[in-house]
C-alpha positions as a Markdown table, in Angstrom:
| # | Residue | x | y | z |
|---|---|---|---|---|
| 1 | Met | 61.0 | 101.2 | 96.0 |
| 2 | Ile | 64.8 | 101.0 | 95.7 |
| 3 | Lys | 66.6 | 97.7 | 96.5 |
| 4 | Ala | 70.1 | 98.2 | 97.8 |
| 5 | Ser | 73.0 | 95.8 | 98.3 |
| 6 | Tyr | 76.7 | 96.0 | 98.8 |
| 7 | Lys | 79.9 | 94.0 | 97.9 |
| 8 | Lys | 83.4 | 94.2 | 99.2 |
| 9 | Tyr | 86.3 | 94.0 | 96.8 |
| 10 | Ile | 90.1 | 93.8 | 97.3 |
| 11 | Leu | 92.2 | 95.7 | 94.8 |
| 12 | Asn | 95.8 | 94.3 | 94.3 |
| 13 | Phe | 98.6 | 96.7 | 93.4 |
| 14 | Lys | 100.8 | 95.7 | 90.4 |
| 15 | Asn | 103.8 | 96.9 | 92.4 |
| 16 | Pro | 104.0 | 97.6 | 96.1 |
| 17 | Ser | 103.5 | 101.4 | 96.4 |
| 18 | Gly | 105.4 | 103.4 | 99.0 |
| 19 | Thr | 104.0 | 106.3 | 101.0 |
| 20 | Ser | 105.2 | 107.9 | 104.2 |
| 21 | Arg | 102.6 | 105.7 | 105.9 |
| 22 | Gly | 104.2 | 102.5 | 104.7 |
| 23 | Ile | 104.1 | 100.1 | 101.7 |
| 24 | Leu | 100.7 | 99.4 | 100.1 |
| 25 | Arg | 100.1 | 96.0 | 98.5 |
| 26 | Thr | 96.3 | 95.8 | 98.6 |
| 27 | Lys | 93.4 | 98.2 | 98.9 |
| 28 | Glu | 89.9 | 97.2 | 100.1 |
| 29 | Thr | 86.9 | 98.9 | 98.7 |
| 30 | Trp | 83.1 | 98.4 | 98.8 |
| 31 | Phe | 80.4 | 98.9 | 96.1 |
| 32 | Ile | 76.8 | 100.0 | 96.8 |
| 33 | Ile | 74.5 | 98.6 | 94.2 |
| 34 | Leu | 71.0 | 100.1 | 93.8 |
| 35 | Glu | 68.1 | 98.6 | 91.7 |
| 36 | Lys | 64.9 | 100.2 | 90.7 |
| 37 | Asn | 62.5 | 99.4 | 87.8 |
| 38 | Gly | 65.1 | 97.3 | 86.0 |
| 39 | Lys | 67.8 | 100.0 | 86.3 |
| 40 | Ile | 71.0 | 99.6 | 88.2 |
| 41 | Gly | 73.1 | 102.3 | 90.0 |
| 42 | Ile | 76.7 | 101.7 | 91.2 |
| 43 | Gly | 78.8 | 103.7 | 93.7 |
| 44 | Glu | 82.2 | 103.0 | 95.3 |
| 45 | Thr | 82.8 | 103.7 | 98.9 |
| 46 | Gly | 86.6 | 104.2 | 98.8 |
| 47 | Leu | 87.8 | 103.7 | 102.4 |
| 48 | Phe | 91.5 | 104.4 | 102.8 |
| 49 | Arg | 92.9 | 102.5 | 105.8 |
| 50 | Gly | 95.0 | 104.6 | 108.1 |
| 51 | Leu | 93.9 | 107.9 | 106.4 |
| 52 | Ser | 90.1 | 108.0 | 106.1 |
| 53 | Ile | 88.4 | 109.5 | 109.1 |
| 54 | Asp | 85.8 | 106.7 | 108.8 |
| 55 | Asp | 88.4 | 103.9 | 109.2 |
| 56 | Val | 86.4 | 102.5 | 112.1 |
| 57 | Pro | 85.5 | 98.9 | 113.2 |
| 58 | Asn | 81.8 | 99.3 | 112.3 |
| 59 | Tyr | 82.5 | 100.6 | 108.8 |
| 60 | Glu | 80.9 | 97.6 | 107.0 |
| 61 | Glu | 78.0 | 97.6 | 109.5 |
| 62 | Lys | 77.3 | 101.2 | 108.5 |
| 63 | Ile | 77.2 | 100.3 | 104.8 |
| 64 | Lys | 74.8 | 97.5 | 105.7 |
| 65 | Trp | 72.6 | 100.0 | 107.6 |
| 66 | Val | 72.6 | 102.3 | 104.6 |
| 67 | Cys | 71.4 | 99.5 | 102.3 |
| 68 | Asn | 68.7 | 98.5 | 104.8 |
| 69 | Asn | 67.5 | 102.2 | 105.1 |
| 70 | Ile | 68.0 | 103.2 | 101.4 |
| 71 | Asn | 64.4 | 104.5 | 101.1 |
| 72 | Leu | 65.1 | 107.3 | 103.5 |
| 73 | Gly | 66.4 | 109.0 | 100.4 |
| 74 | Leu | 69.8 | 110.5 | 99.5 |
| 75 | His | 69.4 | 113.8 | 101.3 |
| 76 | Asn | 68.5 | 112.2 | 104.7 |
| 77 | Leu | 71.1 | 109.5 | 104.3 |
| 78 | Leu | 73.9 | 112.0 | 103.7 |
| 79 | Lys | 72.9 | 113.9 | 106.9 |
| 80 | Glu | 73.1 | 110.7 | 108.8 |
| 81 | Leu | 76.5 | 109.9 | 107.3 |
| 82 | Cys | 78.4 | 113.1 | 108.0 |
| 83 | Glu | 81.2 | 111.2 | 109.8 |
| 84 | Phe | 81.4 | 108.6 | 107.0 |
| 85 | Pro | 82.6 | 110.7 | 104.0 |
| 86 | Ser | 83.5 | 107.8 | 101.9 |
| 87 | Ile | 80.0 | 106.2 | 102.2 |
| 88 | Gln | 78.5 | 109.6 | 101.4 |
| 89 | Phe | 80.6 | 109.6 | 98.2 |
| 90 | Gly | 79.5 | 106.1 | 97.3 |
| 91 | Leu | 75.8 | 107.0 | 97.8 |
| 92 | Glu | 76.1 | 110.1 | 95.7 |
| 93 | Gln | 77.5 | 108.1 | 92.9 |
| 94 | Ala | 75.0 | 105.3 | 93.2 |
| 95 | Phe | 72.0 | 107.6 | 93.1 |
| 96 | Leu | 73.4 | 109.5 | 90.1 |
| 97 | Ser | 74.2 | 106.3 | 88.4 |
| 98 | Leu | 70.6 | 105.0 | 89.0 |
| 99 | Glu | 69.1 | 108.2 | 87.5 |
| 100 | Ser | 71.4 | 108.2 | 84.4 |
| 101 | Asn | 70.7 | 106.6 | 81.0 |
| 102 | Asn | 74.1 | 104.9 | 81.4 |
| 103 | Ser | 75.2 | 103.6 | 84.8 |
| 104 | Phe | 78.7 | 105.0 | 84.3 |
| 105 | Glu | 77.9 | 108.4 | 82.8 |
| 106 | Leu | 77.1 | 110.5 | 85.9 |
| 107 | Phe | 78.0 | 114.0 | 84.4 |
| 108 | Pro | 77.5 | 113.9 | 80.6 |
| 109 | Ser | 80.0 | 116.4 | 79.0 |
| 110 | Glu | 82.6 | 116.8 | 76.3 |
| 111 | Phe | 84.8 | 114.6 | 78.5 |
| 112 | Thr | 82.4 | 111.6 | 78.5 |
| 113 | Arg | 81.8 | 112.1 | 74.7 |
| 114 | Gly | 85.6 | 111.7 | 74.2 |
| 115 | Glu | 85.9 | 115.2 | 72.8 |
| 116 | Gln | 88.0 | 116.8 | 75.6 |
| 117 | Ala | 90.6 | 115.4 | 78.0 |
| 118 | Ile | 91.7 | 116.3 | 81.6 |
| 119 | Pro | 95.4 | 117.3 | 82.1 |
| 120 | Ile | 96.8 | 115.3 | 85.0 |
| 121 | Asn | 100.0 | 114.9 | 86.9 |
| 122 | Gly | 102.2 | 111.9 | 86.6 |
| 123 | Leu | 102.6 | 110.3 | 90.1 |
| 124 | Val | 106.1 | 109.1 | 91.3 |
| 125 | Trp | 105.9 | 106.8 | 94.3 |
| 126 | Met | 108.4 | 106.7 | 97.1 |
| 127 | Gly | 111.1 | 104.1 | 97.1 |
| 128 | Glu | 114.8 | 103.6 | 96.5 |
| 129 | Lys | 116.5 | 106.4 | 94.5 |
| 130 | Glu | 116.9 | 104.3 | 91.3 |
| 131 | Phe | 113.3 | 103.1 | 91.4 |
| 132 | Met | 112.1 | 106.7 | 91.7 |
| 133 | Lys | 114.4 | 107.8 | 89.0 |
| 134 | Asn | 113.1 | 105.2 | 86.6 |
| 135 | Gln | 109.5 | 106.3 | 87.4 |
| 136 | Ile | 110.4 | 109.9 | 86.5 |
| 137 | Lys | 112.0 | 108.8 | 83.2 |
| 138 | Glu | 108.9 | 106.8 | 82.4 |
| 139 | Lys | 106.5 | 109.7 | 83.1 |
| 140 | Leu | 108.5 | 112.1 | 81.0 |
| 141 | Lys | 108.7 | 109.6 | 78.1 |
| 142 | Thr | 104.9 | 109.1 | 78.2 |
| 143 | Gly | 104.2 | 112.8 | 77.7 |
| 144 | Phe | 103.6 | 114.2 | 81.2 |
| 145 | Ser | 104.4 | 117.9 | 81.6 |
| 146 | Cys | 103.5 | 117.9 | 85.4 |
| 147 | Ile | 105.1 | 115.4 | 87.8 |
| 148 | Lys | 104.2 | 114.9 | 91.4 |
| 149 | Met | 106.8 | 113.2 | 93.5 |
| 150 | Lys | 106.1 | 111.8 | 96.9 |
| 151 | Ile | 108.9 | 112.7 | 99.3 |
| 152 | Gly | 109.7 | 111.8 | 102.9 |
| 153 | Ala | 110.5 | 108.1 | 102.7 |
| 154 | Ile | 114.2 | 108.2 | 101.7 |
| 155 | Asp | 116.7 | 110.8 | 103.0 |
| 156 | Phe | 115.9 | 114.4 | 102.0 |
| 157 | Glu | 119.3 | 114.9 | 100.3 |
| 158 | Ser | 118.6 | 112.0 | 97.9 |
| 159 | Glu | 115.2 | 113.4 | 97.1 |
| 160 | Ile | 116.7 | 116.8 | 96.3 |
| 161 | Glu | 119.3 | 115.2 | 94.0 |
| 162 | Leu | 116.5 | 113.5 | 92.1 |
| 163 | Leu | 114.6 | 116.8 | 91.7 |
| 164 | Lys | 117.8 | 118.6 | 90.7 |
| 165 | Ser | 118.4 | 116.0 | 88.0 |
| 166 | Ile | 115.0 | 116.8 | 86.5 |
| 167 | Arg | 115.7 | 120.5 | 86.6 |
| 168 | Lys | 119.0 | 120.1 | 84.9 |
| 169 | Glu | 117.2 | 118.7 | 81.9 |
| 170 | Phe | 113.9 | 120.5 | 82.0 |
| 171 | Ser | 113.0 | 124.1 | 83.1 |
| 172 | Ser | 109.9 | 125.0 | 85.1 |
| 173 | Asn | 108.3 | 126.1 | 81.8 |
| 174 | Glu | 108.7 | 122.6 | 80.4 |
| 175 | Ile | 108.0 | 120.4 | 83.4 |
| 176 | Glu | 105.9 | 121.4 | 86.5 |
| 177 | Leu | 107.1 | 119.7 | 89.6 |
| 178 | Arg | 104.9 | 119.1 | 92.6 |
| 179 | Val | 106.0 | 117.3 | 95.8 |
| 180 | Asp | 103.9 | 115.6 | 98.4 |
| 181 | Ala | 105.4 | 115.2 | 101.9 |
| 182 | Asn | 102.3 | 113.5 | 103.4 |
| 183 | Gly | 103.2 | 115.4 | 106.7 |
| 184 | Ala | 106.7 | 114.0 | 106.9 |
| 185 | Phe | 108.5 | 117.2 | 107.9 |
| 186 | Asn | 109.0 | 118.3 | 111.5 |
| 187 | Pro | 107.6 | 121.8 | 112.0 |
| 188 | Asn | 111.0 | 123.0 | 113.3 |
| 189 | Glu | 112.8 | 122.1 | 110.1 |
| 190 | Ala | 110.0 | 122.6 | 107.6 |
| 191 | Leu | 110.7 | 126.2 | 106.6 |
| 192 | Glu | 114.4 | 125.4 | 105.9 |
| 193 | Lys | 113.4 | 122.4 | 103.7 |
| 194 | Leu | 110.9 | 124.6 | 101.8 |
| 195 | Glu | 113.6 | 127.1 | 101.1 |
| 196 | Ile | 115.8 | 124.4 | 99.6 |
| 197 | Leu | 112.9 | 123.1 | 97.5 |
| 198 | Ser | 112.0 | 126.6 | 96.3 |
| 199 | Glu | 115.4 | 126.9 | 94.7 |
| 200 | Leu | 114.3 | 124.1 | 92.3 |
| 201 | Glu | 111.2 | 126.1 | 91.1 |
| 202 | Ile | 108.8 | 123.6 | 92.6 |
| 203 | His | 105.1 | 124.4 | 91.8 |
| 204 | Ser | 103.8 | 123.4 | 95.3 |
| 205 | Ile | 104.2 | 121.1 | 98.3 |
| 206 | Glu | 101.3 | 119.1 | 99.7 |
| 207 | Gln | 101.0 | 118.8 | 103.5 |
| 208 | Pro | 104.6 | 119.5 | 104.6 |
| 209 | Ile | 103.7 | 118.9 | 108.3 |
| 210 | Lys | 101.2 | 116.5 | 109.9 |
| 211 | Gln | 97.6 | 117.6 | 110.0 |
| 212 | Gly | 96.2 | 119.1 | 113.2 |
| 213 | Gln | 99.0 | 121.5 | 113.8 |
| 214 | Ile | 96.9 | 124.5 | 112.8 |
| 215 | Gln | 99.0 | 127.4 | 114.2 |
| 216 | Glu | 102.2 | 125.9 | 112.9 |
| 217 | Met | 100.7 | 125.3 | 109.5 |
| 218 | Ala | 99.3 | 128.9 | 109.4 |
| 219 | Glu | 102.8 | 130.3 | 110.3 |
| 220 | Leu | 104.4 | 128.1 | 107.6 |
| 221 | Cys | 101.9 | 129.3 | 105.0 |
| 222 | Ser | 102.6 | 132.9 | 105.9 |
| 223 | Lys | 106.4 | 132.6 | 105.6 |
| 224 | Thr | 106.8 | 129.9 | 102.9 |
| 225 | Pro | 108.8 | 130.7 | 99.7 |
| 226 | Leu | 106.9 | 127.8 | 98.1 |
| 227 | Pro | 103.1 | 127.5 | 97.7 |
| 228 | Ile | 101.6 | 125.0 | 100.2 |
| 229 | Ala | 98.6 | 122.8 | 99.4 |
| 230 | Leu | 96.5 | 121.4 | 102.2 |
| 231 | Asp | 95.5 | 117.8 | 101.8 |
| 232 | Glu | 95.2 | 115.6 | 104.9 |
| 233 | Glu | 94.3 | 118.8 | 106.8 |
| 234 | Leu | 90.8 | 118.8 | 105.3 |
| 235 | Ile | 90.0 | 115.3 | 106.5 |
| 236 | Gly | 87.6 | 115.1 | 109.5 |
| 237 | Val | 86.4 | 118.7 | 109.3 |
| 238 | Phe | 82.7 | 118.2 | 109.0 |
| 239 | Ser | 80.7 | 121.5 | 109.4 |
| 240 | Phe | 80.8 | 124.3 | 106.8 |
| 241 | Glu | 81.6 | 126.7 | 109.6 |
| 242 | Asn | 84.7 | 124.7 | 110.8 |
| 243 | Lys | 85.9 | 124.4 | 107.2 |
| 244 | Arg | 85.6 | 128.2 | 106.8 |
| 245 | Lys | 87.5 | 128.8 | 110.1 |
| 246 | Leu | 90.3 | 126.3 | 109.1 |
| 247 | Leu | 91.0 | 128.0 | 105.8 |
| 248 | Glu | 90.7 | 131.5 | 107.2 |
| 249 | Thr | 93.2 | 130.6 | 109.9 |
| 250 | Ile | 95.8 | 128.7 | 107.8 |
| 251 | Lys | 95.4 | 130.8 | 104.6 |
| 252 | Pro | 97.0 | 128.1 | 102.3 |
| 253 | Gln | 97.9 | 128.8 | 98.7 |
| 254 | Phe | 96.1 | 125.7 | 97.5 |
| 255 | Ile | 93.8 | 122.9 | 98.7 |
| 256 | Ile | 93.4 | 119.4 | 97.4 |
| 257 | Ser | 90.0 | 117.8 | 97.2 |
| 258 | Lys | 89.8 | 114.1 | 97.6 |
| 259 | Pro | 86.1 | 113.3 | 97.3 |
| 260 | Ser | 86.4 | 109.9 | 99.1 |
| 261 | Leu | 88.0 | 111.5 | 102.1 |
| 262 | Ile | 85.9 | 114.7 | 102.4 |
| 263 | Gly | 82.3 | 113.8 | 101.7 |
| 264 | Gly | 82.0 | 113.3 | 97.9 |
| 265 | Phe | 80.8 | 115.9 | 95.4 |
| 266 | Ser | 79.0 | 118.0 | 98.0 |
| 267 | Gly | 81.9 | 118.1 | 100.4 |
| 268 | Ser | 84.3 | 119.0 | 97.5 |
| 269 | Lys | 82.1 | 121.8 | 96.4 |
| 270 | Asp | 82.1 | 123.3 | 99.9 |
| 271 | Trp | 85.8 | 123.2 | 100.2 |
| 272 | Ile | 86.3 | 124.6 | 96.7 |
| 273 | Gln | 83.9 | 127.5 | 97.4 |
| 274 | Leu | 85.7 | 128.4 | 100.6 |
| 275 | Ala | 89.1 | 128.1 | 99.0 |
| 276 | Glu | 88.1 | 130.5 | 96.3 |
| 277 | Asn | 86.6 | 132.9 | 98.9 |
| 278 | Asn | 90.1 | 132.9 | 100.6 |
| 279 | Asn | 92.1 | 133.4 | 97.4 |
| 280 | Ala | 93.3 | 129.9 | 97.3 |
| 281 | Asp | 93.4 | 127.7 | 94.2 |
| 282 | Trp | 92.6 | 124.0 | 94.1 |
| 283 | Trp | 92.8 | 120.7 | 92.3 |
| 284 | Ile | 91.1 | 117.3 | 92.7 |
| 285 | Thr | 92.8 | 114.0 | 93.4 |
| 286 | Ser | 91.7 | 110.4 | 93.5 |
| 287 | Ala | 92.5 | 108.3 | 96.6 |
| 288 | Leu | 93.2 | 104.9 | 95.2 |
| 289 | Glu | 89.7 | 104.1 | 94.1 |
| 290 | Ser | 89.0 | 101.5 | 91.4 |
| 291 | Asn | 88.0 | 102.8 | 88.0 |
| 292 | Ile | 84.4 | 103.0 | 89.3 |
| 293 | Gly | 85.2 | 105.8 | 91.8 |
| 294 | Leu | 87.9 | 107.3 | 89.6 |
| 295 | Asn | 85.4 | 107.6 | 86.7 |
| 296 | Ala | 83.0 | 109.5 | 89.0 |
| 297 | Ile | 85.7 | 111.8 | 90.2 |
| 298 | Ala | 87.0 | 112.5 | 86.7 |
| 299 | Gln | 83.6 | 113.3 | 85.3 |
| 300 | Phe | 82.8 | 115.6 | 88.3 |
| 301 | Thr | 86.2 | 117.3 | 88.0 |
| 302 | Tyr | 85.7 | 118.1 | 84.3 |
| 303 | Thr | 82.5 | 120.0 | 85.0 |
| 304 | Leu | 84.4 | 122.4 | 87.3 |
| 305 | Gln | 86.7 | 123.5 | 84.4 |
| 306 | Ser | 89.9 | 123.9 | 86.4 |
| 307 | Lys | 93.0 | 124.8 | 84.3 |
| 308 | Leu | 95.4 | 123.0 | 86.6 |
| 309 | Pro | 96.6 | 119.4 | 86.1 |
| 310 | Gln | 94.5 | 117.1 | 88.4 |
| 311 | Gly | 95.6 | 114.1 | 90.4 |
| 312 | Leu | 93.6 | 111.4 | 88.5 |
| 313 | Gly | 96.2 | 109.0 | 87.1 |
| 314 | Thr | 95.8 | 106.1 | 89.5 |
| 315 | Gly | 93.6 | 103.8 | 87.4 |
| 316 | Gly | 96.6 | 101.7 | 86.2 |
| 317 | Leu | 97.9 | 100.8 | 89.6 |
| 318 | Phe | 96.0 | 97.6 | 90.1 |
| 319 | Thr | 96.1 | 94.1 | 88.6 |
| 320 | Asn | 92.4 | 93.5 | 89.0 |
| 321 | Asn | 90.8 | 96.9 | 88.2 |
| 322 | Phe | 87.7 | 97.0 | 86.0 |
| 323 | Glu | 88.0 | 97.6 | 82.3 |
| 324 | Ser | 86.7 | 101.0 | 81.5 |
| 325 | Pro | 86.9 | 103.8 | 78.8 |
| 326 | Leu | 89.3 | 105.8 | 81.0 |
| 327 | Glu | 92.8 | 106.0 | 79.5 |
| 328 | Val | 95.9 | 108.0 | 80.3 |
| 329 | Leu | 97.4 | 109.4 | 77.1 |
| 330 | Asn | 100.1 | 112.1 | 76.7 |
| 331 | Gly | 99.7 | 113.4 | 80.3 |
| 332 | Thr | 95.9 | 113.6 | 80.2 |
| 333 | Leu | 93.0 | 111.4 | 81.3 |
| 334 | Gln | 90.7 | 110.6 | 78.4 |
| 335 | Tyr | 87.4 | 108.9 | 77.8 |
| 336 | Thr | 87.8 | 106.4 | 75.0 |
| 337 | Asn | 84.3 | 105.3 | 74.1 |
| 338 | Ser | 85.4 | 102.5 | 71.9 |
| 339 | Lys | 86.6 | 100.8 | 75.1 |
| 340 | Lys | 83.7 | 99.3 | 77.1 |
| 341 | Trp | 83.0 | 98.8 | 80.8 |
| 342 | Asn | 83.4 | 95.4 | 82.4 |
| 343 | Phe | 82.2 | 95.6 | 86.0 |
| 344 | Lys | 82.1 | 92.1 | 87.5 |
| 345 | Ile | 82.7 | 91.3 | 91.2 |
């Protein structure tokens, strides 16, 4: 018999982090802990307030129900949790962790042995122009060759000036620039803004308009001079058939898989398979999990062998994250086995 419990944990940001949804100072998360025959399994259910489809009043009650019914088994629990993708992800991690020889090694590989690294983008948060400029300088100084800049919080002209300042110093062969609008553009002005951005040889733009505007997004993807990546658009689409219809209708150039938001490893695999069937490429991004969830996402990502920089550089955002072997070095995420785990809550 498996014994299951859970614990809530509040992550504190080192610096308030700006998105188009507002300023983030804390991030709550939960851990599912399984015990069987002296072994322990740990999984993080990374709820993202205001973004997760399972941001509902009875969220913690659902985790409690899962722990009380853990002996239904993973397969049956996942079916019961189709509308709680972050809990699905936490459960997948916890069961893999319980079965492994090392609670934190879910997908043994050259990555977890410290032999290979994962290229990642350097994330630049929204804020005042000078603050964003300093972040860009810091990312370049620490060896990133791919920078992702969140846009939509300050005026568009200032954001364009920032991007121009990078392009004056670095060509698209030297620095890949991605932008993430988090749905900030109005559909009526989006194409014009994409044309302006395309002159700066931007790699791609994530979610230029708000999710749920399917026909508008499809039209934008058909006319865009700049590759579009769907992000929030994937949230809350549960059935394989509806996922297929969405991608066949919109025909994006990229999709972004965030396991906490779209049903964990199995949900990510569905989306990636469908993207490839529709000639779209993809990358995987963390969604402000602690190092427990980030570790699981990184190990899973490595097994898929994507050549694109991934969005996995968020482990250093919090003052009270857990010590782990994960380390960002020279624009990559590495597993440094001389560094040990310290999971105490």
